[in-house]
N, C-alpha and C positions, 0 to 999 in steps of 0.2 A: 504494500500500500504506500505508494510513493507519489511525488509531484507529477510524474508522468501519467499516472492513472487518475489525476484530478482530485486527490484527497483534500487538498487545501480548499478547492472551490466547493466541494461538498460540505465541508465544515463551515465555510462562509455562508453557504446557502441555508444551512440549518439556523445559523445566527440571524439570518434575514427573514426566516419563515414566520408566519403568524403563530401566535400561541396555540390556537386551535389545531393547527397542523402538527405542531411539536408535541402536544398532549398525547397524540395517538401514534407518534412516530418512534419506532425503535430501529436504530441504525446498527446493523450487525457488520462489523469490520473484521473480515477473516483473512488472515495471512500475515506474514512478517510486516511489522510497522516500520516504515522509514527505510532509507537507503544507507544508513550508518548510525552510529551512536548519537551524534549531534541531531540528526534529522529525527530519530526516534524520540529523543528528549523533547524536541520542539513540538512534535505532534502530540506527545503525551500531555504536555502543558496546555496545548490548544484544546484537547479533548477535556481535560480537567476543568479548564475555564468554562467551556461550553456547557458542561454538566451543571455548573452553578448558575448559569445565566439563562438556560433554556430548559423547557419541560421535556425535551426529547430524551429518550433513553438511548444511551450509546454503550454497546457491548463490544469489547475488543478481544479478539482471539488472536493474539500476537505470536503466532507460531506457524511454521510450515505445515500445510495440510496436504497429505498424500492424495494423489489423483483419485484413488478409489474411495476416498472419504469426503470429496468435495461436493458431490451432487446433493446430498441431504440438506446442505445449507441453501441450495437453490429451491429445493422442495418446500422448505419451511418459510420462505420469504413470500411477501405479497407482490413485490416487484424488485427488479435488479438494477443497480447503477453501473453504467459502463461509460464513465465520464472522462475517458482518455483525452489527453491534451495533444491536439494536432497529430493524431495517429492516423497514418494513411492506410494502414492495412486492416486486417480482420482480427477478431479476438474470439477465443473459445468461450468467453462469457456469453456471447450471443447464442451460441449453440446450446450451451448448458441451460440457459434461461428458457430457450424454446422447448427443449426436451422436458423441462419442468412445467411448461405451459404458463410461464410468468412473463409479464410485460417488462420491458426495459425502459430506462431513461438513458439514452445513448447520445454520445457526441454526434452532431450533425455533419461532422467532417469525415472525409475519406470514405473508405469502403464500409466502415461500421455504420456511418450515417446512411449510405446508400442501401445497404442490406436491411437495416431497420425499417426504412421507408418502403422499400420494394416488397418485403415480406410481411409488413404490418406487425412488426415485433414490438412496437411501443412508440414512445415519444422521442423525438430528436430535439436537442437543444445545442446552443453554442456553449459548449462545456467550459469555455474560458470565462463565462459570465455567471457568477453565482446567483444573480437575480433570476436568470432563466432557469437554472436548476431549482431554485426555490419555488418558482411558479409551477414547475413540473411536479415537484414533491407535493405541493398543495393540491394539485389536480389529482394525483394518484391517491391522496389521502381523503379527499372530500367529494370528488365528482364520481358518483356511482351510476350516473345516468347513461354514460356512453362507455363501451368497452375500450380499454387502453391498447388492446392488441387483437389481431384477427386470429382466433384460436385455430382455425383450419389451416391457414397459411403458416402459422407458427409451428404447428405440429409437423406439417410437411417439411418445412425448412429444417427442423430439428432432426427428423428421421433421415433426410437426404444427406445431412452433414455429420451424422453420428460416427463414432469410432468404428462401430460395427459395419456401417455402410462403407466407410473408407476401406476397411479390411476386405470386405466383399469385392469391391472394385479392383483392388490390388491383386487379390488372388485370382479373379477372373482373367485379368490381363496376363498374369504369370502362367496360368493354365493354357491360355490361347498361344502364348509364345512357346511354351514347351511342346504343344501339339504341332506347331509349324516346324519345329526343329527336327 
């Protein structure tokens, strides 16, 4: 959980969010916190300060989580944050969220933004702007009139991009190559 993944902007967004949003918000931060000792201390201070000024609940699981143990965190969430900063590529977070049928708040930038929009995976925001993240958090917490993601497209996207599907495609191509030889 580093600057590259937008952790500072998320914490700023919580500070900017209305009390009603924060009263019902539980932010679960899973993974090693910070990119070094100084960064970890800075983030711990920010989280501690935010806990005293906001009604949001913040739970930190500051440790490496093995791949086989990650998916349950997605299952128990209501929505998933993918607020990477100027990331041009893709992230497994989108696939894991789709497999869990959870909407995302994703950066609108690069491939992650395009995939989120194209497959109806959730909301896209300018992840460099905490005010946009705060608005999306509030929408996720309060607006229950309109679905945040397209469950049919989300399920299809998750299945098409799962590790199992990836393995299937690789083995099919290996088998075809072996048969030609």
